[in-house]
C-alpha positions as CSV (number, residue, x, y, z in Angstrom):
1,X,1.3,-0.2,-45.5
2,X,-2.0,-1.0,-44.0
3,X,-0.6,-4.1,-42.4
4,X,2.2,-2.2,-40.6
5,X,-0.3,0.4,-39.4
6,X,-2.5,-2.4,-38.0
7,X,0.5,-3.9,-36.2
8,X,1.4,-0.6,-34.7
9,X,-2.0,0.1,-33.4
10,X,-2.1,-3.4,-31.9
11,X,1.3,-2.8,-30.2
12,X,0.0,0.5,-28.8
13,X,-3.1,-1.2,-27.4
14,X,-1.0,-4.0,-25.9
15,X,1.3,-1.5,-24.3
16,X,-1.6,0.5,-23.0
17,X,-3.2,-2.7,-21.5
18,X,0.2,-3.6,-19.9
19,X,0.6,-0.1,-18.4
20,X,-3.0,-0.2,-17.0
21,X,-2.4,-3.6,-15.5
22,X,0.9,-2.5,-14.0
23,X,-0.7,0.6,-12.5
24,X,-3.5,-1.6,-11.0
25,X,-0.9,-4.0,-9.5
26,X,1.2,-1.2,-8.2
27,X,-1.8,0.5,-6.6
28,X,-2.8,-2.8,-4.8
29,X,0.7,-3.3,-3.6
30,X,1.0,0.2,-2.4
31,X,-2.3,-0.2,-0.5
32,X,-1.1,-3.4,1.2
33,X,2.2,-1.8,2.2
34,X,0.4,1.3,3.5
35,X,-2.0,-0.9,5.5
36,X,0.9,-2.9,7.1
37,X,2.8,0.3,7.9
38,X,-0.4,1.8,9.4
39,X,-0.9,-1.3,11.5
40,X,2.7,-1.2,12.8
41,X,2.5,2.4,13.7
42,X,-0.9,1.9,15.4
43,X,0.6,-1.1,17.3
44,X,3.5,1.0,18.5
45,X,1.3,3.8,19.6
46,X,-1.0,1.5,21.4
47,X,1.9,-0.1,23.2
48,X,3.2,3.4,24.3
49,X,-0.2,4.4,25.6
50,X,-0.6,1.1,27.4
51,X,2.8,1.5,29.0
52,X,2.1,5.0,30.2
53,X,-1.3,4.0,31.6
54,X,0.3,1.0,33.4
55,X,2.9,3.3,34.9
56,X,0.3,5.8,36.1
57,X,-1.8,3.0,37.6
58,X,1.3,1.5,39.3
59,X,2.3,4.9,40.6
60,X,-1.2,5.5,42.1
61,X,-1.2,2.0,43.7
62,X,2.1,2.7,45.4
């Protein structure tokens, strides 16, 4: 009986470690995806602002 209990506790620890590792990896991946998405949104916003500014300058020059 003692052996089976030891095995069960080892399995539990292994699964806990795996879950923790999975969570960490998922967290990192989520951060990377969020960073990329933020960059894309920022890039689009910057382009729009630049376009508007260019139009205004062109209008004034005309």
